C-alpha positions as CSV (number, residue, x, y, z in Angstrom):
1,M,0.1,0.0,0.0
2,R,1.3,3.5,-0.9
3,F,-0.2,6.2,1.2
4,G,-0.1,8.7,-1.8
5,D,-2.4,6.4,-3.6
6,C,-5.0,6.3,-0.8
7,A,-7.4,9.2,-1.2
8,P,-9.0,9.1,2.3
9,L,-5.4,9.3,4.0
10,R,-3.8,11.7,1.3
11,G,-5.4,15.0,2.8
12,R,-4.6,14.1,6.4
13,L,-1.1,13.2,5.7
14,R,-0.3,16.5,3.8
15,T,-1.5,18.4,6.9
16,C,0.8,16.4,9.1
17,P,4.2,18.1,9.7
18,V,5.9,14.7,10.1
19,L,4.2,12.8,7.2
20,G,3.2,15.5,4.8
21,E,6.2,14.8,2.5
22,A,5.3,11.1,2.4
23,A,2.0,11.9,0.8
24,A,3.7,13.8,-2.0
25,R,6.1,11.1,-2.7
26,S,3.6,8.2,-2.6
27,L,5.8,6.3,-0.1
28,T,5.2,2.8,1.2
29,V,3.8,2.1,4.8
30,N,7.4,1.2,5.9
31,E,8.8,4.4,4.5
32,C,6.3,6.5,6.2
33,L,7.1,4.7,9.5
34,L,10.9,5.4,8.9
35,L,10.1,9.0,8.2
36,A,8.2,9.3,11.5
37,G,10.7,7.2,13.5
38,S,11.9,8.9,16.6
39,S,14.2,6.3,18.2
40,R,16.2,3.3,17.5
41,R,13.3,1.0,18.1
42,L,11.3,3.0,15.5
43,T,8.7,4.1,18.0
44,V,6.7,6.5,15.8
45,N,5.8,9.8,17.6
46,M,2.2,10.0,18.6
47,Q,1.3,12.8,16.3
48,A,2.4,10.7,13.3
49,A,0.8,7.6,14.6
50,A,-2.5,9.5,15.1
51,Y,-2.5,10.7,11.4
52,L,-1.8,7.2,10.3
53,G,-4.7,5.9,12.3
54,I,-2.4,3.6,14.4
55,S,-3.1,3.7,18.1
56,N,-0.3,1.5,19.2
57,V,2.6,1.5,16.7
58,R,4.5,-1.4,18.3
59,S,1.4,-3.6,18.2
60,F,1.0,-2.7,14.7
61,I,4.5,-3.9,13.7
62,V,4.2,-7.0,15.9
63,D,0.7,-7.9,14.6
64,R,2.0,-8.0,11.0
65,L,4.3,-10.8,12.1
66,W,1.7,-13.3,13.3
67,P,0.8,-14.9,9.9
68,V,4.5,-15.5,8.9
69,A,5.5,-16.4,12.4
70,S,2.8,-19.2,12.6
71,F,3.8,-20.6,9.2
72,T,7.3,-20.5,10.2
73,A,6.8,-22.2,13.5
74,A,4.5,-24.9,11.9
75,Y,7.3,-26.2,9.4
76,L,10.0,-25.8,12.0
77,S,8.0,-28.0,14.5
78,G,7.3,-30.6,11.8
79,S,11.1,-30.5,10.7
80,L,12.2,-31.0,14.4
81,L,9.9,-34.0,14.8
82,V,11.3,-35.6,11.6
83,A,14.8,-34.9,12.5
84,L,14.4,-36.4,16.1
85,M,12.6,-39.5,14.6
86,R,15.5,-40.1,12.2
87,G,18.2,-39.2,14.7
88,N,19.6,-36.6,12.4
89,L,22.2,-34.7,14.6
90,E,23.3,-32.5,11.7
91,F,19.9,-31.2,11.0
92,L,19.2,-30.6,14.7
93,L,22.2,-28.3,14.6
94,Y,20.7,-26.4,11.6
95,I,17.4,-26.0,13.3
96,A,19.2,-24.6,16.3
97,V,20.9,-22.0,13.9
98,M,17.5,-21.4,12.3
99,L,16.1,-20.4,15.7
100,I,19.1,-18.0,16.1
101,L,18.5,-16.4,12.7
102,I,14.8,-16.0,13.4
103,L,15.7,-14.1,16.6
104,A,18.2,-12.0,14.5
105,V,15.6,-11.3,12.0
106,W,13.1,-10.3,14.6
107,L,15.6,-7.8,16.1
108,V,16.2,-6.3,12.7
109,H,12.5,-6.0,12.1
110,R,11.9,-4.2,15.3
111,H,14.6,-1.5,14.3
112,V,13.8,-1.5,10.5
113,V,10.2,-2.7,10.0
114,L,10.9,-5.0,7.2
115,D,8.4,-5.4,4.3
116,D,6.0,-8.2,4.5
117,A,7.4,-9.5,1.3
118,V,10.9,-9.8,2.9
119,L,9.5,-11.4,6.0
120,W,7.5,-14.0,3.8
121,G,10.5,-14.5,1.5
122,L,12.9,-15.3,4.2
123,S,10.4,-17.7,5.8
124,V,9.9,-19.6,2.5
125,W,13.8,-19.7,2.2
126,G,13.7,-21.5,5.7
127,L,11.1,-23.9,4.4
128,A,13.2,-24.7,1.3
129,H,16.1,-25.3,3.6
130,M,14.3,-27.6,5.9
131,A,13.0,-29.5,2.8
132,G,16.3,-29.7,1.4
133,G,17.8,-31.5,4.2
134,L,14.8,-33.8,5.2
135,L,12.9,-34.9,2.2
136,L,14.2,-37.7,0.1
137,V,14.1,-37.8,-3.7
138,P,12.8,-40.9,-5.7
139,E,15.1,-43.5,-6.8
140,G,16.4,-42.7,-10.3
141,W,16.7,-39.0,-9.6
142,P,20.2,-37.9,-10.2
143,V,22.1,-37.0,-6.9
144,D,25.7,-36.2,-6.2
145,A,26.0,-38.0,-2.9
146,E,25.0,-41.3,-1.1
147,S,22.4,-39.4,0.7
148,R,19.2,-38.9,-1.4
149,V,18.0,-35.8,0.4
150,L,16.6,-33.0,-1.9
151,Y,19.8,-31.0,-1.4
152,S,21.8,-33.5,-3.3
153,W,19.4,-33.7,-6.3
154,W,20.7,-32.5,-9.7
155,I,17.9,-30.5,-11.3
156,F,20.0,-30.5,-14.6
157,P,22.7,-33.1,-14.2
158,S,26.3,-31.8,-13.5
159,R,24.8,-28.2,-14.1
160,L,22.3,-27.1,-11.5
161,K,21.4,-28.5,-8.1
162,Y,18.5,-27.7,-5.8
163,D,21.2,-26.6,-3.4
164,H,22.4,-24.0,-5.8
165,V,18.8,-22.6,-6.3
166,V,18.2,-22.4,-2.5
167,H,21.5,-20.5,-2.2
168,A,20.8,-18.0,-4.9
169,Y,17.2,-17.4,-3.7
170,G,18.2,-17.2,0.0
171,F,21.0,-14.8,-0.3
172,G,19.1,-12.7,-2.8
173,M,16.5,-12.3,0.0
174,A,19.4,-11.5,2.4
175,T,20.5,-8.8,0.0
176,W,17.0,-7.4,0.0
177,M,16.9,-7.4,3.8
178,C,20.3,-5.7,3.9
179,W,19.0,-3.0,1.5
180,Q,16.0,-2.3,3.7
181,G,18.4,-2.0,6.8
182,L,20.5,0.4,4.9
183,C,17.4,2.4,3.9
184,A,16.3,2.7,7.4
185,A,19.7,3.9,8.6
186,I,20.0,6.5,6.0
187,S,16.3,7.6,5.9
188,R,16.4,8.6,9.6
189,R,19.2,11.2,8.7
190,A,18.5,12.1,5.0
191,G,14.8,11.2,4.3
192,H,13.9,8.8,1.4
193,V,16.6,6.9,-0.2
194,S,16.7,5.7,-3.8
195,P,19.0,2.8,-4.9
196,T,22.2,4.0,-6.4
197,L,25.0,1.8,-7.9
198,G,27.2,2.4,-4.8
199,L,24.3,1.4,-2.4
200,M,23.5,-1.7,-4.5
201,I,27.0,-2.9,-4.4
202,L,27.1,-2.3,-0.6
203,S,23.8,-4.3,-0.1
204,A,25.0,-7.3,-2.4
205,T,28.2,-7.4,-0.8
206,A,26.4,-7.5,2.7
207,G,24.3,-10.4,1.3
208,M,27.3,-12.2,0.1
209,G,28.9,-11.7,3.5
210,L,25.9,-13.5,5.1
211,G,26.5,-16.2,2.7
212,A,30.0,-16.6,3.8
213,L,28.9,-16.8,7.4
214,N,26.6,-19.7,6.3
215,E,29.5,-21.6,4.9
216,L,31.3,-21.1,8.3
217,V,28.2,-22.7,10.0
218,E,28.6,-25.7,7.5
219,F,32.3,-25.9,8.3
220,A,31.5,-26.0,12.0
221,A,29.0,-28.8,11.3
222,T,31.8,-30.9,9.6
223,L,33.9,-30.5,12.8
224,L,31.2,-31.2,15.3
225,I,29.4,-34.1,13.7
226,P,31.1,-37.1,12.2
227,E,29.0,-37.7,9.1
228,T,27.5,-34.7,7.3
229,N,26.1,-34.0,3.9
230,V,28.0,-30.7,3.6
231,G,30.2,-31.6,0.8
232,G,33.9,-30.5,0.0
233,Y,35.7,-27.6,-1.2
234,L,34.1,-27.8,-4.7
235,N,30.7,-27.7,-3.1
236,T,31.6,-24.6,-1.0
237,G,33.0,-22.9,-4.2
238,W,29.7,-23.4,-6.1
239,D,27.7,-22.3,-3.1
240,L,29.6,-19.0,-3.1
241,V,29.0,-18.7,-6.9
242,A,25.3,-19.2,-6.2
243,N,25.2,-16.6,-3.5
244,L,26.9,-14.1,-5.8
245,V,24.3,-14.8,-8.6
246,G,21.4,-14.4,-6.0
247,A,22.8,-11.2,-4.4
248,T,23.5,-9.7,-7.8
249,A,20.1,-10.5,-9.2
250,A,18.4,-9.1,-6.2
251,A,20.4,-5.8,-6.4
252,I,19.6,-5.5,-10.0
253,I,15.9,-6.0,-9.4
254,I,15.9,-3.4,-6.5
255,W,17.8,-0.9,-8.7
256,T,15.5,-1.4,-11.6
257,H,12.3,-1.1,-9.5
258,G,13.7,2.0,-7.8
259,H,14.4,3.8,-10.8
260,A,11.2,2.9,-12.5
261,R,9.2,4.1,-9.6
262,P,7.5,7.5,-10.4
263,G,7.9,10.3,-8.0
264,R,11.0,9.0,-6.2
265,A,13.1,11.4,-4.2
266,K,16.5,12.6,-5.2
267,D,19.0,9.8,-5.0
268,V,21.4,9.8,-2.1
269,E,24.9,10.6,-3.4
270,E,27.1,7.5,-3.8
């Protein structure tokens, strides 16, 4: 929803000293909240909240999480049950890491107010990760390891694995999240931010950095657990390539969308 496209709110927003500019720019809900933010926890001041028709901003932010949080909790619970039944120690470690990452995303969301699309995208990434390590592919499907889990499946033999797709998608989403965090930090000081080449490179690099952190987690798994399905040096290299592809694609999409959007604010200088 863009406030500038909502006729009932447009008039009220233009009379609000905090959000008047938001109506003229047709900013998103999140961008309006960022403009009105008055603390690190993004507690919107009462005047701006009243003009937005939001009585409790913190509840507004938290309430948006319930659908995606319920969806995520449902598949994590099922994954935990399956991993326990199979005695899969490697995946129990990954589920523990997932819980830490969910907490990290929640903390970021409290400061940044991530788009619903980002929250859902990250949750779908988690589901793809759980499926990749627990679901078994049918006999006859090409795999690159003794384990027949979905992560080992060659979608196109010797060309593209399910693992590569999940890496590219996931760290593309991570790049999008990094971009929104960057927008939040800059918006509090300089107003609305448009994607520039420099900011896109920074966001993509941050996304790839998170991808490198993921490889460290996998390396730790090989040290802590005798038998894993992590793979060797070649697997790590292709994972990093997939991360690069996903992060670059996300940056290009963000840049293209930002420059195609009408009425955008003046770009922040690179």
